[in-house]
Structure formats: C-alpha cells, structure tokens
C-alpha positions, -999 to 999 in steps of 0.1 A, spaced: -765 -670 -238 -772 -657 -273 -762 -678 -303 -725 -685 -306 -709 -657 -327 -671 -655 -327 -648 -629 -342 -610 -628 -346 -592 -599 -330 -557 -589 -341 -540 -562 -320 -516 -546 -345 -485 -523 -342 -461 -520 -371 -466 -556 -384 -480 -547 -418 -457 -573 -434 -473 -602 -416 -508 -592 -405 -523 -597 -440 -514 -633 -440 -528 -638 -405 -560 -622 -415 -562 -642 -447 -559 -675 -428 -586 -665 -404 -610 -654 -432 -605 -688 -448 -622 -702 -417 -653 -679 -423 -643 -658 -394 -648 -620 -395 -616 -602 -386 -612 -571 -365 -578 -554 -365 -571 -527 -339 -541 -507 -350 -522 -493 -320 -508 -462 -334 -485 -477 -361 -461 -455 -381 -470 -440 -415 -453 -467 -435 -471 -495 -418 -505 -476 -419 -501 -472 -456 -495 -510 -460 -523 -518 -436 -550 -498 -453 -553 -522 -483 -568 -548 -459 -599 -526 -455 -609 -536 -490 -611 -573 -480 -646 -586 -473 -648 -596 -436 -620 -573 -424 -626 -541 -404 -599 -519 -388 -601 -496 -358 -573 -470 -357 -559 -456 -325 -544 -422 -327 -514 -431 -306 -497 -462 -292 -513 -473 -259 -500 -509 -257 -511 -544 -267 -535 -546 -237 -551 -513 -245 -557 -524 -281 -572 -557 -270 -596 -538 -246 -607 -515 -275 -612 -546 -296 -633 -563 -270 -656 -533 -266 -660 -530 -304 -668 -567 -307 -694 -565 -280 -710 -535 -296 -712 -554 -329 -730 -583 -312 -703 -609 -310 -702 -634 -282 -666 -647 -283 -632 -632 -293 -603 -651 -307 -572 -631 -299 -543 -637 -323 -510 -619 -326 -502 -600 -358 -466 -612 -362 -475 -646 -377 -460 -667 -348 -492 -685 -340 -504 -717 -358 -536 -702 -371 -549 -736 -382 -554 -744 -346 -582 -718 -344 -606 -745 -355 -597 -766 -324 -602 -735 -302 -636 -729 -316 -647 -765 -313 -637 -765 -276 -654 -732 -270 -686 -743 -286 -686 -773 -263 -677 -750 -233 -690 -715 -241 -683 -701 -207 -646 -712 -207 -615 -693 -216 -596 -713 -242 -558 -707 -240 -530 -717 -262 -503 -737 -244 -473 -728 -266 -449 -755 -279 -416 -740 -288 -390 -751 -313 -353 -745 -314 -359 -711 -330 -373 -697 -298 -350 -670 -282 -336 -682 -249 -343 -649 -232 -380 -653 -240 -381 -688 -226 -364 -677 -194 -388 -648 -190 -418 -671 -194 -404 -695 -168 -403 -666 -143 -438 -656 -151 -449 -692 -148 -433 -693 -113 -452 -662 -102 -485 -675 -117 -481 -706 -96 -475 -685 -65 -504 -661 -72 -529 -689 -79 -514 -713 -54 -517 -739 -82 -501 -752 -113 -534 -746 -133 -519 -719 -156 -497 -737 -181 -486 -705 -197 -493 -669 -189 -480 -650 -219 -493 -666 -250 -515 -642 -269 -535 -669 -287 -567 -672 -268 -605 -675 -272 -624 -654 -247 -661 -655 -237 -666 -618 -244 -690 -606 -217 -670 -624 -190 -637 -608 -202 -652 -573 -203 -667 -578 -169 -632 -586 -155 -617 -556 -173 -643 -533 -160 -641 -545 -124 -603 -550 -120 -571 -531 -128 -557 -549 -159 -525 -537 -175 -525 -520 -209 -492 -533 -223 -474 -566 -222 -487 -572 -187 -523 -577 -200 -522 -613 -211 -509 -626 -177 -530 -604 -155 -563 -611 -170 -556 -648 -170 -548 -648 -132 -578 -627 -124 -601 -649 -145 -587 -679 -126 -594 -662 -93 -631 -659 -104 -632 -696 -111 -638 -691 -148 -631 -725 -166 -598 -725 -185 -591 -751 -211 -556 -755 -226 -548 -765 -262 -512 -773 -272 -501 -751 -302 -468 -747 -320 -452 -712 -319 -426 -702 -345 -401 -674 -345 -391 -662 -380 -356 -650 -387 -356 -612 -387 -390 -610 -370 -400 -578 -353 -406 -578 -315 -421 -549 -297 -411 -561 -262 -394 -532 -246 -367 -548 -225 -364 -528 -193 -397 -510 -196 -419 -541 -201 -399 -562 -176 -406 -534 -150 -443 -534 -159 -445 -571 -156 -426 -571 -123 -451 -545 -109 -480 -567 -122 -467 -597 -104 -463 -577 -72 -498 -564 -76 -512 -599 -81 -491 -612 -51 -507 -586 -28 -541 -595 -42 -535 -631 -36 -525 -625 0 -556 -604 6 -578 -631 -9 -562 -657 14 -566 -636 45 -602 -629 36 -608 -667 33 -613 -666 -5 -601 -693 -28 -574 -684 -53 
C-alpha cells in the first residue's frame, strides 16, 4: 500500500450554516477537506462558495440532488483520482464530535486495511423516532450478518480504506440515499474486511435541519434490508460465511 494519505469528505445538502464549522475543525487537524454538494438550493450554494477561498478546501458541485450515498460515491472517486488512500466521512450538520477524528486516524494508521466506524453515544437530545429506527436497522443487521458484529449501521462518521470501499461499490449494488451507510457496511462485513468501532458522542441541536424523508427513505431502507436478507440467504445456501 502507498503511504498513508487521508482526506476528509463531507457530503453536503443545504447545510451551509454548519458545514463551515465542520470544515474548520477538520482543517485544524491538517486534513484536506473535500465537500461534495448534492444539488443544494441557491441560498445555500451562495453561502457555501466562500469556503472555496479557504486553503485546503475543495468543492465538487452536483447539478441535481442524487442522495447522500451518491454524493459519497462521487467523493470517493474524486479522492482516489487525487491520490488519497483513506477517506474520513463526516456529516455536514455538525452532529459529530469532530475531535474524535484524531482517534479514528490513529486506529486507521495501525490498521490501514480496516474500516473504522463511529459507534454513536446519544444524549437526551436525540429524537426518539431516530433511536427506534436505528434499533430496527440494528436488528436487521444482526440477521443479515448472523452476528452482533455491527454495533451501529447508520452513523455517517467513518474512516474508509479507499480502494477497498470503491471495489465494493463497483462490484455490488449500493444505495444512493440514506440506505448507503448501512448497505456498504453489511457488504464490507460479508467480505471479511476488518471493522473497528470507536465510541463517539452525537449531538442534536435545537432547530437542526434533517433531510431524512420519512416515508420515502423508510421505504428505501426497507427495500435495502430485504435485498440484504435475500443476499444473506444466497450466501448461506452457497456455503459462504456471512
């Protein structure tokens, strides 16, 4: 493997009020920052463009909204083209404890082939509906891996070995929206890619903006779990480990 060379990736959609602070914290750790804007509206694009003047920040603009997963895939491809070896995926809404990035990098340097995942620790500010939804996903992840290895399937704070992640994306059907984080995690587990978990606090700000689309995204996630369940059964019947 070439020398360790990480970049921070922020998929962004209408979070111009918070993405600057997220980028600033990452830059303070001497990390280059790549923002993939997923078709934000004119107001947010106007507020986002000032970040292009910051040293270490680059932005890729998508003409229309394709979903969080689609933005991450574009970011992965761009990072690989630029010669980076690892990508730290961070949400744009400021919910993640960015200071934990240093811990992620330390673990990744020690285990460069591993996927480093945030295991979210929630406070009393976490919406109950989100917690219930995660419990459902955790249940299906246990079924689809026949294990309790996946401590959380939906946290978007992760550090990926880049070539491995792109290989999985190119060879498998991975969702383009809120189904992305869970699906790529399960499929990497199926491939026996090492997964290391790091506890990290998650905060929900009052008045924060969520782009989770109730019925639409729940339907997408339900279809994803069904797809993975069928895949798990096929693997079992073929004598493959899950």
